[in-house]
C-alpha positions in Angstrom: 125.9 -59.1 -56.4 126.9 -58.6 -52.7 125.0 -55.2 -52.7 121.8 -57.1 -53.9 122.1 -59.5 -51.2 122.9 -56.7 -48.7 119.8 -54.9 -49.8 117.5 -58.0 -49.8 118.8 -58.6 -45.9 118.1 -55.0 -45.1 114.7 -55.5 -46.6 113.9 -58.4 -44.6 115.0 -56.9 -41.4 112.6 -53.9 -41.9 109.9 -56.2 -42.8 110.4 -58.4 -39.8 110.4 -55.3 -37.6 107.3 -54.0 -39.1 105.4 -57.1 -38.5 106.6 -57.2 -34.7 105.8 -53.7 -34.2 102.3 -54.1 -35.7 101.7 -57.5 -33.5 102.8 -55.6 -30.4 101.0 -52.3 -30.6 97.9 -53.6 -32.4 97.1 -56.5 -30.1 96.7 -54.0 -26.9 99.5 -55.7 -25.0 101.1 -52.3 -24.3 99.2 -50.7 -21.4 100.1 -47.8 -19.1 101.4 -49.0 -16.0 101.2 -46.1 -14.0 99.5 -47.4 -10.8 99.0 -45.5 -7.5 99.8 -47.1 -4.4 96.4 -48.0 -3.5 95.9 -49.7 -7.1 98.8 -51.6 -6.6 98.2 -52.6 -3.2 94.6 -53.8 -4.6 96.0 -55.6 -7.5 98.6 -57.6 -5.0 95.8 -58.6 -2.8 93.7 -59.9 -5.7 96.6 -62.1 -6.7 96.6 -63.4 -3.2 99.5 -61.3 -1.6 99.4 -59.9 1.9 100.4 -56.3 1.9 101.5 -54.6 5.3 103.4 -51.5 6.1 106.4 -51.8 8.3 105.9 -51.4 11.8 107.7 -48.7 13.8 109.7 -51.6 16.0 110.8 -53.1 12.5 112.0 -49.5 11.2 114.3 -49.1 14.3 115.5 -52.6 14.4 117.1 -51.8 10.8 121.1 -51.7 11.1 122.6 -48.4 9.8 124.3 -48.5 6.6 128.2 -48.2 6.1 127.8 -44.5 5.5 125.7 -43.9 8.6 128.1 -46.0 10.7 131.0 -43.9 9.5 129.2 -40.7 10.3 128.6 -41.9 13.7 132.3 -42.9 14.4 133.3 -39.5 12.9 132.0 -37.7 16.0 134.0 -39.5 18.3 137.4 -39.3 16.6 139.4 -36.2 15.9 139.5 -35.2 12.1 142.3 -36.3 10.3 143.6 -34.8 6.9 146.2 -36.4 4.7 147.6 -35.6 1.0 147.7 -38.7 -1.0 149.9 -38.9 -3.8 148.5 -41.2 -6.5 151.3 -42.3 -8.8 151.0 -44.1 -12.4 150.0 -47.6 -12.2 149.1 -47.5 -8.6 146.5 -50.2 -7.7 143.4 -49.7 -5.3 145.0 -52.2 -2.8 147.9 -49.8 -2.4 145.9 -46.7 -2.2 143.5 -48.3 0.3 146.6 -49.5 2.4 148.1 -45.8 2.2 144.6 -44.3 3.4 144.4 -47.1 6.3 148.0 -46.5 7.7 146.9 -42.8 7.9 143.7 -43.5 9.8 141.8 -42.2 6.8 139.7 -45.3 6.3 139.1 -48.2 9.1 139.1 -51.3 6.6 141.4 -51.5 3.7 139.4 -54.5 2.1 136.1 -53.1 2.4 137.2 -49.6 0.7 138.9 -51.9 -1.8 135.7 -53.9 -2.5 133.7 -50.7 -2.7 136.0 -49.1 -5.3 135.8 -52.3 -7.4 131.8 -53.0 -7.2 131.1 -49.3 -8.1 133.6 -48.9 -10.9 135.6 -46.6 -9.3 139.1 -48.4 -9.2 139.3 -47.9 -13.0 138.7 -44.2 -13.0 141.5 -43.2 -10.4 143.5 -40.1 -11.5 147.1 -39.6 -10.9 147.8 -36.6 -8.7 147.9 -35.2 -5.1 144.4 -35.5 -3.1 143.8 -33.9 0.3 141.2 -36.2 2.1 140.0 -36.7 5.6 138.8 -39.5 7.8 135.0 -37.7 8.1 134.7 -38.5 4.2 132.4 -41.3 3.3 133.9 -44.2 0.7 131.7 -42.5 -1.9 133.6 -38.9 -1.4 136.9 -40.4 -1.3 136.1 -42.4 -4.5 134.9 -39.3 -6.0 137.9 -37.4 -4.8 140.2 -39.8 -6.2 138.6 -40.2 -9.5 137.9 -36.3 -10.0 134.1 -36.8 -10.1 
């Protein structure tokens, strides 16, 4: 009895999927959306949007990212190397604190936030890792997680 119900349910799913696929592909709703920049600009202007290119002054006004900012600071600082020993059940807070004390990173909370936001805090491996103050947060995270 159960086998017959399961077969009927499966047939219903296949039938419904076929109907949806036929409607989707048969009605012409699926169109290619590979537009050139000019076509996209024209389409946006036709819809009432104003499209402009950034001015040179606007490009220079953009603040540098954390990665660029750290790279600029590296030129001013002497290179510091440190071997961090990651132990079992060591948290990213403890790792960030150790790196901060050894002057590898400049902000514990920002590094911890980076590790959590990018999913590295769950991938940290046990072992000894050589890190330097010239490394970006991404490089540190990759080193600590063997990626």
